[in-house]
PyMOL Python script that loads the backbone (N, CA, C, O; Angstrom):
from pymol import cmd

cmd.read_pdbstr("""\
ATOM      1  N   MET A   1      93.091 103.229  95.843  1.00  0.00           N
ATOM      2  CA  MET A   1      94.498 103.514  95.607  1.00  0.00           C
ATOM      3  C   MET A   1      94.990 102.620  94.481  1.00  0.00           C
ATOM      4  O   MET A   1      94.731 101.417  94.474  1.00  0.00           O
ATOM      5  N   GLY A   2      95.688 103.202  93.550  1.00  0.00           N
ATOM      6  CA  GLY A   2      96.196 102.455  92.417  1.00  0.00           C
ATOM      7  C   GLY A   2      97.394 101.609  92.786  1.00  0.00           C
ATOM      8  O   GLY A   2      98.049 101.818  93.807  1.00  0.00           O
ATOM      9  N   GLU A   3      97.659 100.644  91.917  1.00  0.00           N
ATOM     10  CA  GLU A   3      98.816  99.793  92.123  1.00  0.00           C
ATOM     11  C   GLU A   3     100.098 100.575  91.866  1.00  0.00           C
ATOM     12  O   GLU A   3     100.187 101.342  90.907  1.00  0.00           O
ATOM     13  N   CYS A   4     101.074 100.377  92.719  1.00  0.00           N
ATOM     14  CA  CYS A   4     102.364 101.039  92.569  1.00  0.00           C
ATOM     15  C   CYS A   4     103.418  99.951  92.405  1.00  0.00           C
ATOM     16  O   CYS A   4     103.402  98.941  93.108  1.00  0.00           O
ATOM     17  N   LYS A   5     104.313 100.167  91.487  1.00  0.00           N
ATOM     18  CA  LYS A   5     105.350  99.167  91.211  1.00  0.00           C
ATOM     19  C   LYS A   5     106.647  99.454  91.963  1.00  0.00           C
ATOM     20  O   LYS A   5     107.634  98.738  91.798  1.00  0.00           O
ATOM     21  N   ILE A   6     106.644 100.495  92.784  1.00  0.00           N
ATOM     22  CA  ILE A   6     107.855 100.871  93.516  1.00  0.00           C
ATOM     23  C   ILE A   6     107.850 100.198  94.884  1.00  0.00           C
ATOM     24  O   ILE A   6     106.855 100.246  95.607  1.00  0.00           O
ATOM     25  N   ASP A   7     108.968  99.571  95.231  1.00  0.00           N
ATOM     26  CA  ASP A   7     109.126  99.016  96.574  1.00  0.00           C
ATOM     27  C   ASP A   7     109.657 100.103  97.491  1.00  0.00           C
ATOM     28  O   ASP A   7     110.648 100.765  97.182  1.00  0.00           O
ATOM     29  N   HIS A   8     108.987 100.280  98.624  1.00  0.00           N
ATOM     30  CA  HIS A   8     109.365 101.324  99.567  1.00  0.00           C
ATOM     31  C   HIS A   8     110.136 100.720 100.738  1.00  0.00           C
ATOM     32  O   HIS A   8     109.768  99.671 101.266  1.00  0.00           O
ATOM     33  N   SER A   9     111.209 101.398 101.131  1.00  0.00           N
ATOM     34  CA  SER A   9     112.030 100.930 102.247  1.00  0.00           C
ATOM     35  C   SER A   9     111.384 101.323 103.567  1.00  0.00           C
ATOM     36  O   SER A   9     110.449 102.123 103.601  1.00  0.00           O
ATOM     37  N   LEU A  10     111.894 100.750 104.655  1.00  0.00           N
ATOM     38  CA  LEU A  10     111.418 101.134 105.988  1.00  0.00           C
ATOM     39  C   LEU A  10     111.647 102.624 106.205  1.00  0.00           C
ATOM     40  O   LEU A  10     110.830 103.292 106.838  1.00  0.00           O
ATOM     41  N   GLU A  11     112.754 103.150 105.684  1.00  0.00           N
ATOM     42  CA  GLU A  11     113.032 104.584 105.810  1.00  0.00           C
ATOM     43  C   GLU A  11     112.014 105.420 105.041  1.00  0.00           C
ATOM     44  O   GLU A  11     111.613 106.485 105.511  1.00  0.00           O
ATOM     45  N   ASP A  12     111.591 104.953 103.868  1.00  0.00           N
ATOM     46  CA  ASP A  12     110.540 105.646 103.110  1.00  0.00           C
ATOM     47  C   ASP A  12     109.257 105.710 103.944  1.00  0.00           C
ATOM     48  O   ASP A  12     108.606 106.752 104.031  1.00  0.00           O
ATOM     49  N   VAL A  13     108.916 104.589 104.546  1.00  0.00           N
ATOM     50  CA  VAL A  13     107.694 104.520 105.351  1.00  0.00           C
ATOM     51  C   VAL A  13     107.821 105.434 106.574  1.00  0.00           C
ATOM     52  O   VAL A  13     106.875 106.138 106.926  1.00  0.00           O
ATOM     53  N   ARG A  14     108.979 105.420 107.213  1.00  0.00           N
ATOM     54  CA  ARG A  14     109.201 106.280 108.383  1.00  0.00           C
ATOM     55  C   ARG A  14     109.060 107.758 108.009  1.00  0.00           C
ATOM     56  O   ARG A  14     108.429 108.527 108.734  1.00  0.00           O
ATOM     57  N   LYS A  15     109.646 108.151 106.884  1.00  0.00           N
ATOM     58  CA  LYS A  15     109.556 109.545 106.433  1.00  0.00           C
ATOM     59  C   LYS A  15     108.114 109.926 106.134  1.00  0.00           C
ATOM     60  O   LYS A  15     107.660 111.006 106.511  1.00  0.00           O
ATOM     61  N   LYS A  16     107.397 109.040 105.458  1.00  0.00           N
ATOM     62  CA  LYS A  16     105.995 109.307 105.141  1.00  0.00           C
ATOM     63  C   LYS A  16     105.173 109.408 106.428  1.00  0.00           C
ATOM     64  O   LYS A  16     104.292 110.260 106.542  1.00  0.00           O
ATOM     65  N   TYR A  17     105.464 108.539 107.392  1.00  0.00           N
ATOM     66  CA  TYR A  17     104.781 108.616 108.690  1.00  0.00           C
ATOM     67  C   TYR A  17     105.058 109.961 109.362  1.00  0.00           C
ATOM     68  O   TYR A  17     104.136 110.608 109.860  1.00  0.00           O
ATOM     69  N   GLU A  18     106.305 110.376 109.376  1.00  0.00           N
ATOM     70  CA  GLU A  18     106.659 111.656 110.008  1.00  0.00           C
ATOM     71  C   GLU A  18     105.947 112.820 109.319  1.00  0.00           C
ATOM     72  O   GLU A  18     105.533 113.776 109.976  1.00  0.00           O
ATOM     73  N   ASP A  19     105.806 112.736 108.000  1.00  0.00           N
ATOM     74  CA  ASP A  19     105.092 113.783 107.254  1.00  0.00           C
ATOM     75  C   ASP A  19     103.606 113.839 107.612  1.00  0.00           C
ATOM     76  O   ASP A  19     102.996 114.909 107.606  1.00  0.00           O
ATOM     77  N   GLN A  20     103.038 112.688 107.921  1.00  0.00           N
ATOM     78  CA  GLN A  20     101.584 112.596 108.129  1.00  0.00           C
ATOM     79  C   GLN A  20     101.176 112.451 109.596  1.00  0.00           C
ATOM     80  O   GLN A  20      99.984 112.470 109.901  1.00  0.00           O
ATOM     81  N   ALA A  21     102.134 112.306 110.505  1.00  0.00           N
ATOM     82  CA  ALA A  21     101.843 111.983 111.913  1.00  0.00           C
ATOM     83  C   ALA A  21     100.838 112.934 112.554  1.00  0.00           C
ATOM     84  O   ALA A  21      99.974 112.499 113.316  1.00  0.00           O
ATOM     85  N   GLU A  22     100.943 114.224 112.253  1.00  0.00           N
ATOM     86  CA  GLU A  22     100.038 115.185 112.895  1.00  0.00           C
ATOM     87  C   GLU A  22      98.585 114.999 112.471  1.00  0.00           C
ATOM     88  O   GLU A  22      97.681 115.508 113.134  1.00  0.00           O
ATOM     89  N   PHE A  23      98.345 114.275 111.375  1.00  0.00           N
ATOM     90  CA  PHE A  23      96.985 114.058 110.875  1.00  0.00           C
ATOM     91  C   PHE A  23      96.404 112.712 111.316  1.00  0.00           C
ATOM     92  O   PHE A  23      95.214 112.453 111.139  1.00  0.00           O
ATOM     93  N   LEU A  24      97.251 111.865 111.887  1.00  0.00           N
ATOM     94  CA  LEU A  24      96.831 110.532 112.314  1.00  0.00           C
ATOM     95  C   LEU A  24      96.329 110.554 113.757  1.00  0.00           C
ATOM     96  O   LEU A  24      96.700 111.440 114.528  1.00  0.00           O
ATOM     97  N   PRO A  25      95.484 109.580 114.129  1.00  0.00           N
ATOM     98  CA  PRO A  25      95.039 109.500 115.528  1.00  0.00           C
ATOM     99  C   PRO A  25      96.249 109.333 116.458  1.00  0.00           C
ATOM    100  O   PRO A  25      97.159 108.560 116.161  1.00  0.00           O
ATOM    101  N   THR A  26      96.256 110.052 117.570  1.00  0.00           N
ATOM    102  CA  THR A  26      97.402 109.996 118.482  1.00  0.00           C
ATOM    103  C   THR A  26      97.602 108.599 119.072  1.00  0.00           C
ATOM    104  O   THR A  26      98.725 108.216 119.399  1.00  0.00           O
ATOM    105  N   GLU A  27      96.512 107.840 119.208  1.00  0.00           N
ATOM    106  CA  GLU A  27      96.669 106.491 119.767  1.00  0.00           C
ATOM    107  C   GLU A  27      97.389 105.552 118.827  1.00  0.00           C
ATOM    108  O   GLU A  27      97.735 104.436 119.215  1.00  0.00           O
ATOM    109  N   MET A  28      97.622 105.979 117.598  1.00  0.00           N
ATOM    110  CA  MET A  28      98.330 105.147 116.625  1.00  0.00           C
ATOM    111  C   MET A  28      99.846 105.249 116.795  1.00  0.00           C
ATOM    112  O   MET A  28     100.576 104.386 116.308  1.00  0.00           O
ATOM    113  N   LYS A  29     100.328 106.284 117.474  1.00  0.00           N
ATOM    114  CA  LYS A  29     101.773 106.511 117.597  1.00  0.00           C
ATOM    115  C   LYS A  29     102.528 105.310 118.188  1.00  0.00           C
ATOM    116  O   LYS A  29     103.536 104.896 117.615  1.00  0.00           O
ATOM    117  N   PRO A  30     102.071 104.732 119.320  1.00  0.00           N
ATOM    118  CA  PRO A  30     102.810 103.571 119.854  1.00  0.00           C
ATOM    119  C   PRO A  30     102.831 102.389 118.892  1.00  0.00           C
ATOM    120  O   PRO A  30     103.803 101.634 118.861  1.00  0.00           O
ATOM    121  N   LEU A  31     101.782 102.224 118.117  1.00  0.00           N
ATOM    122  CA  LEU A  31     101.752 101.136 117.128  1.00  0.00           C
ATOM    123  C   LEU A  31     102.807 101.350 116.059  1.00  0.00           C
ATOM    124  O   LEU A  31     103.455 100.400 115.618  1.00  0.00           O
ATOM    125  N   PHE A  32     102.981 102.600 115.641  1.00  0.00           N
ATOM    126  CA  PHE A  32     104.028 102.890 114.649  1.00  0.00           C
ATOM    127  C   PHE A  32     105.413 102.728 115.262  1.00  0.00           C
ATOM    128  O   PHE A  32     106.324 102.241 114.591  1.00  0.00           O
ATOM    129  N   GLU A  33     105.593 103.120 116.508  1.00  0.00           N
ATOM    130  CA  GLU A  33     106.900 102.929 117.155  1.00  0.00           C
ATOM    131  C   GLU A  33     107.259 101.452 117.185  1.00  0.00           C
ATOM    132  O   GLU A  33     108.401 101.078 116.917  1.00  0.00           O
ATOM    133  N   GLN A  34     106.287 100.619 117.510  1.00  0.00           N
ATOM    134  CA  GLN A  34     106.516  99.175 117.515  1.00  0.00           C
ATOM    135  C   GLN A  34     106.779  98.675 116.092  1.00  0.00           C
ATOM    136  O   GLN A  34     107.663  97.846 115.876  1.00  0.00           O
ATOM    137  N   PHE A  35     106.014  99.180 115.129  1.00  0.00           N
ATOM    138  CA  PHE A  35     106.179  98.790 113.728  1.00  0.00           C
ATOM    139  C   PHE A  35     107.597  99.067 113.250  1.00  0.00           C
ATOM    140  O   PHE A  35     108.212  98.222 112.599  1.00  0.00           O
ATOM    141  N   PHE A  36     108.123 100.259 113.576  1.00  0.00           N
ATOM    142  CA  PHE A  36     109.455 100.641 113.101  1.00  0.00           C
ATOM    143  C   PHE A  36     110.575  99.886 113.812  1.00  0.00           C
ATOM    144  O   PHE A  36     111.713  99.895 113.344  1.00  0.00           O
ATOM    145  N   ALA A  37     110.276  99.243 114.919  1.00  0.00           N
ATOM    146  CA  ALA A  37     111.288  98.487 115.655  1.00  0.00           C
ATOM    147  C   ALA A  37     111.428  97.060 115.122  1.00  0.00           C
ATOM    148  O   ALA A  37     112.304  96.314 115.560  1.00  0.00           O
ATOM    149  N   GLU A  38     110.572  96.686 114.188  1.00  0.00           N
ATOM    150  CA  GLU A  38     110.561  95.315 113.684  1.00  0.00           C
ATOM    151  C   GLU A  38     110.836  95.283 112.182  1.00  0.00           C
ATOM    152  O   GLU A  38     110.810  96.314 111.510  1.00  0.00           O
ATOM    153  N   GLU A  39     111.098  94.080 111.669  1.00  0.00           N
ATOM    154  CA  GLU A  39     111.271  93.901 110.228  1.00  0.00           C
ATOM    155  C   GLU A  39     109.937  93.470 109.632  1.00  0.00           C
ATOM    156  O   GLU A  39     109.135  92.803 110.285  1.00  0.00           O
ATOM    157  N   HIS A  40     109.712  93.869 108.363  1.00  0.00           N
ATOM    158  CA  HIS A  40     108.448  93.560 107.709  1.00  0.00           C
ATOM    159  C   HIS A  40     108.681  93.144 106.269  1.00  0.00           C
ATOM    160  O   HIS A  40     109.717  93.447 105.677  1.00  0.00           O
ATOM    161  N   THR A  41     107.702  92.446 105.717  1.00  0.00           N
ATOM    162  CA  THR A  41     107.786  92.059 104.316  1.00  0.00           C
ATOM    163  C   THR A  41     107.645  93.304 103.442  1.00  0.00           C
ATOM    164  O   THR A  41     107.149  94.343 103.877  1.00  0.00           O
ATOM    165  N   GLN A  42     108.094  93.165 102.212  1.00  0.00           N
ATOM    166  CA  GLN A  42     107.979  94.285 101.272  1.00  0.00           C
ATOM    167  C   GLN A  42     106.518  94.652 101.047  1.00  0.00           C
ATOM    168  O   GLN A  42     106.192  95.831 100.907  1.00  0.00           O
ATOM    169  N   ASP A  43     105.640  93.664 101.012  1.00  0.00           N
ATOM    170  CA  ASP A  43     104.205  93.936 100.812  1.00  0.00           C
ATOM    171  C   ASP A  43     103.643  94.805 101.929  1.00  0.00           C
ATOM    172  O   ASP A  43     102.871  95.729 101.672  1.00  0.00           O
ATOM    173  N   ILE A  44     104.029  94.511 103.169  1.00  0.00           N
ATOM    174  CA  ILE A  44     103.548  95.302 104.318  1.00  0.00           C
ATOM    175  C   ILE A  44     104.093  96.724 104.239  1.00  0.00           C
ATOM    176  O   ILE A  44     103.350  97.684 104.440  1.00  0.00           O
ATOM    177  N   LEU A  45     105.380  96.865 103.950  1.00  0.00           N
ATOM    178  CA  LEU A  45     105.975  98.199 103.835  1.00  0.00           C
ATOM    179  C   LEU A  45     105.258  99.018 102.762  1.00  0.00           C
ATOM    180  O   LEU A  45     104.924 100.183 102.981  1.00  0.00           O
ATOM    181  N   ASN A  46     105.027  98.408 101.613  1.00  0.00           N
ATOM    182  CA  ASN A  46     104.356  99.118 100.525  1.00  0.00           C
ATOM    183  C   ASN A  46     102.934  99.498 100.912  1.00  0.00           C
ATOM    184  O   ASN A  46     102.484 100.604 100.614  1.00  0.00           O
ATOM    185  N   GLU A  47     102.227  98.594 101.572  1.00  0.00           N
ATOM    186  CA  GLU A  47     100.847  98.885 101.957  1.00  0.00           C
ATOM    187  C   GLU A  47     100.779 100.048 102.946  1.00  0.00           C
ATOM    188  O   GLU A  47      99.971 100.961 102.778  1.00  0.00           O
ATOM    189  N   VAL A  48     101.625 100.015 103.973  1.00  0.00           N
ATOM    190  CA  VAL A  48     101.610 101.091 104.972  1.00  0.00           C
ATOM    191  C   VAL A  48     101.998 102.417 104.315  1.00  0.00           C
ATOM    192  O   VAL A  48     101.395 103.451 104.603  1.00  0.00           O
ATOM    193  N   PHE A  49     102.990 102.391 103.442  1.00  0.00           N
ATOM    194  CA  PHE A  49     103.393 103.618 102.747  1.00  0.00           C
ATOM    195  C   PHE A  49     102.203 104.218 102.000  1.00  0.00           C
ATOM    196  O   PHE A  49     101.951 105.420 102.091  1.00  0.00           O
ATOM    197  N   HIS A  50     101.479 103.386 101.268  1.00  0.00           N
ATOM    198  CA  HIS A  50     100.380 103.908 100.454  1.00  0.00           C
ATOM    199  C   HIS A  50      99.167 104.305 101.282  1.00  0.00           C
ATOM    200  O   HIS A  50      98.403 105.178 100.871  1.00  0.00           O
ATOM    201  N   LEU A  51      98.977 103.686 102.436  1.00  0.00           N
ATOM    202  CA  LEU A  51      97.910 104.131 103.331  1.00  0.00           C
ATOM    203  C   LEU A  51      98.238 105.508 103.912  1.00  0.00           C
ATOM    204  O   LEU A  51      97.340 106.313 104.157  1.00  0.00           O
ATOM    205  N   LEU A  52      99.511 105.771 104.128  1.00  0.00           N
ATOM    206  CA  LEU A  52      99.944 107.064 104.666  1.00  0.00           C
ATOM    207  C   LEU A  52     100.023 108.156 103.600  1.00  0.00           C
ATOM    208  O   LEU A  52      99.832 109.336 103.894  1.00  0.00           O
ATOM    209  N   LYS A  53     100.305 107.752 102.364  1.00  0.00           N
ATOM    210  CA  LYS A  53     100.522 108.722 101.286  1.00  0.00           C
ATOM    211  C   LYS A  53      99.293 109.614 101.099  1.00  0.00           C
ATOM    212  O   LYS A  53      98.183 109.129 100.879  1.00  0.00           O
ATOM    213  N   LYS A  54      99.515 110.927 101.193  1.00  0.00           N
ATOM    214  CA  LYS A  54      98.468 111.935 101.025  1.00  0.00           C
ATOM    215  C   LYS A  54      97.280 111.717 101.963  1.00  0.00           C
ATOM    216  O   LYS A  54      96.154 112.095 101.640  1.00  0.00           O
ATOM    217  N   TYR A  55      97.530 111.113 103.113  1.00  0.00           N
ATOM    218  CA  TYR A  55      96.483 110.900 104.122  1.00  0.00           C
ATOM    219  C   TYR A  55      95.808 112.220 104.465  1.00  0.00           C
ATOM    220  O   TYR A  55      94.586 112.288 104.598  1.00  0.00           O
ATOM    221  N   ASP A  56      96.614 113.266 104.607  1.00  0.00           N
ATOM    222  CA  ASP A  56      96.087 114.581 104.991  1.00  0.00           C
ATOM    223  C   ASP A  56      95.140 115.166 103.950  1.00  0.00           C
ATOM    224  O   ASP A  56      94.310 116.011 104.285  1.00  0.00           O
ATOM    225  N   LEU A  57      95.246 114.739 102.705  1.00  0.00           N
ATOM    226  CA  LEU A  57      94.410 115.280 101.633  1.00  0.00           C
ATOM    227  C   LEU A  57      93.165 114.443 101.360  1.00  0.00           C
ATOM    228  O   LEU A  57      92.314 114.838 100.563  1.00  0.00           O
ATOM    229  N   ALA A  58      93.057 113.299 102.010  1.00  0.00           N
ATOM    230  CA  ALA A  58      91.935 112.395 101.774  1.00  0.00           C
ATOM    231  C   ALA A  58      90.652 112.957 102.388  1.00  0.00           C
ATOM    232  O   ALA A  58      90.690 113.723 103.351  1.00  0.00           O
ATOM    233  N   SER A  59      89.521 112.559 101.811  1.00  0.00           N
ATOM    234  CA  SER A  59      88.223 112.928 102.386  1.00  0.00           C
ATOM    235  C   SER A  59      88.090 112.262 103.756  1.00  0.00           C
ATOM    236  O   SER A  59      88.837 111.338 104.079  1.00  0.00           O
ATOM    237  N   GLU A  60      87.145 112.733 104.548  1.00  0.00           N
ATOM    238  CA  GLU A  60      86.943 112.138 105.880  1.00  0.00           C
ATOM    239  C   GLU A  60      86.625 110.648 105.771  1.00  0.00           C
ATOM    240  O   GLU A  60      87.115 109.840 106.560  1.00  0.00           O
ATOM    241  N   GLU A  61      85.812 110.300 104.800  1.00  0.00           N
ATOM    242  CA  GLU A  61      85.460 108.889 104.608  1.00  0.00           C
ATOM    243  C   GLU A  61      86.695 108.071 104.244  1.00  0.00           C
ATOM    244  O   GLU A  61      86.905 106.986 104.784  1.00  0.00           O
ATOM    245  N   GLU A  62      87.505 108.588 103.333  1.00  0.00           N
ATOM    246  CA  GLU A  62      88.741 107.908 102.928  1.00  0.00           C
ATOM    247  C   GLU A  62      89.713 107.804 104.104  1.00  0.00           C
ATOM    248  O   GLU A  62      90.355 106.770 104.289  1.00  0.00           O
ATOM    249  N   LYS A  63      89.823 108.864 104.895  1.00  0.00           N
ATOM    250  CA  LYS A  63      90.701 108.825 106.078  1.00  0.00           C
ATOM    251  C   LYS A  63      90.256 107.722 107.031  1.00  0.00           C
ATOM    252  O   LYS A  63      91.090 106.994 107.571  1.00  0.00           O
ATOM    253  N   GLN A  64      88.944 107.594 107.241  1.00  0.00           N
ATOM    254  CA  GLN A  64      88.433 106.563 108.151  1.00  0.00           C
ATOM    255  C   GLN A  64      88.781 105.172 107.629  1.00  0.00           C
ATOM    256  O   GLN A  64      89.192 104.301 108.396  1.00  0.00           O
ATOM    257  N   GLU A  65      88.614 104.967 106.328  1.00  0.00           N
ATOM    258  CA  GLU A  65      88.965 103.670 105.732  1.00  0.00           C
ATOM    259  C   GLU A  65      90.457 103.389 105.902  1.00  0.00           C
ATOM    260  O   GLU A  65      90.844 102.282 106.276  1.00  0.00           O
ATOM    261  N   ARG A  66      91.290 104.387 105.628  1.00  0.00           N
ATOM    262  CA  ARG A  66      92.745 104.213 105.769  1.00  0.00           C
ATOM    263  C   ARG A  66      93.129 103.973 107.224  1.00  0.00           C
ATOM    264  O   ARG A  66      93.979 103.133 107.516  1.00  0.00           O
ATOM    265  N   THR A  67      92.504 104.710 108.131  1.00  0.00           N
ATOM    266  CA  THR A  67      92.783 104.533 109.564  1.00  0.00           C
ATOM    267  C   THR A  67      92.438 103.118 109.996  1.00  0.00           C
ATOM    268  O   THR A  67      93.223 102.468 110.686  1.00  0.00           O
ATOM    269  N   ASN A  68      91.276 102.642 109.598  1.00  0.00           N
ATOM    270  CA  ASN A  68      90.867 101.276 109.948  1.00  0.00           C
ATOM    271  C   ASN A  68      91.853 100.255 109.405  1.00  0.00           C
ATOM    272  O   ASN A  68      92.220  99.310 110.103  1.00  0.00           O
ATOM    273  N   ARG A  69      92.278 100.438 108.178  1.00  0.00           N
ATOM    274  CA  ARG A  69      93.219  99.503 107.553  1.00  0.00           C
ATOM    275  C   ARG A  69      94.591  99.571 108.251  1.00  0.00           C
ATOM    276  O   ARG A  69      95.232  98.545 108.478  1.00  0.00           O
ATOM    277  N   LEU A  70      95.023 100.786 108.584  1.00  0.00           N
ATOM    278  CA  LEU A  70      96.296 100.936 109.307  1.00  0.00           C
ATOM    279  C   LEU A  70      96.240 100.200 110.644  1.00  0.00           C
ATOM    280  O   LEU A  70      97.181  99.494 111.006  1.00  0.00           O
ATOM    281  N   TYR A  71      95.133 100.366 111.378  1.00  0.00           N
ATOM    282  CA  TYR A  71      94.999  99.640 112.656  1.00  0.00           C
ATOM    283  C   TYR A  71      95.079  98.145 112.436  1.00  0.00           C
ATOM    284  O   TYR A  71      95.744  97.446 113.201  1.00  0.00           O
ATOM    285  N   MET A  72      94.415  97.638 111.407  1.00  0.00           N
ATOM    286  CA  MET A  72      94.452  96.197 111.126  1.00  0.00           C
ATOM    287  C   MET A  72      95.872  95.746 110.851  1.00  0.00           C
ATOM    288  O   MET A  72      96.320  94.738 111.398  1.00  0.00           O
ATOM    289  N   VAL A  73      96.587  96.480 110.011  1.00  0.00           N
ATOM    290  CA  VAL A  73      97.944  96.096 109.654  1.00  0.00           C
ATOM    291  C   VAL A  73      98.884  96.223 110.858  1.00  0.00           C
ATOM    292  O   VAL A  73      99.646  95.301 111.146  1.00  0.00           O
ATOM    293  N   LEU A  74      98.833  97.342 111.552  1.00  0.00           N
ATOM    294  CA  LEU A  74      99.774  97.610 112.653  1.00  0.00           C
ATOM    295  C   LEU A  74      99.562  96.667 113.834  1.00  0.00           C
ATOM    296  O   LEU A  74     100.520  96.318 114.523  1.00  0.00           O
ATOM    297  N   LYS A  75      98.340  96.259 114.069  1.00  0.00           N
ATOM    298  CA  LYS A  75      98.058  95.366 115.203  1.00  0.00           C
ATOM    299  C   LYS A  75      98.348  93.913 114.884  1.00  0.00           C
ATOM    300  O   LYS A  75      98.418  93.082 115.789  1.00  0.00           O
ATOM    301  N   ASN A  76      98.519  93.595 113.606  1.00  0.00           N
ATOM    302  CA  ASN A  76      98.698  92.201 113.215  1.00  0.00           C
ATOM    303  C   ASN A  76     100.075  91.876 112.669  1.00  0.00           C
ATOM    304  O   ASN A  76     100.296  90.773 112.170  1.00  0.00           O
ATOM    305  N   VAL A  77     101.002  92.814 112.755  1.00  0.00           N
ATOM    306  CA  VAL A  77     102.348  92.518 112.249  1.00  0.00           C
ATOM    307  C   VAL A  77     103.254  92.103 113.381  1.00  0.00           C
ATOM    308  O   VAL A  77     104.429  91.812 113.157  1.00  0.00           O
TER     309      VAL A  77
END
""", "prot")
cmd.dss("prot")
cmd.show_as("cartoon", "prot")
cmd.util.cbc("prot")
cmd.orient("prot")
C-alpha cells in the first residue's frame, strides 16, 4: 500500500468499515465496535482506513495479510 498524505477521521474509518464489513471475518466485528468506542492516534486511524480500503478487491493473499494486520492493530489499541 502506498503512502497517503490524507488524515482520515474516525468517521472516515467507520464508513470504510461499514462498506467492507461483509467481506471481513465476522469475529472481527466486536473488535471494531470496541475500536470505534475509543479515541486513537491519527497514525492508527490512517492505518486502519488503508487496511480496509478496497479490502474486497484484494487477492486472497493480500486479504490474509490485511486481516492479520487488522487483528494486530485492533487487539493492541
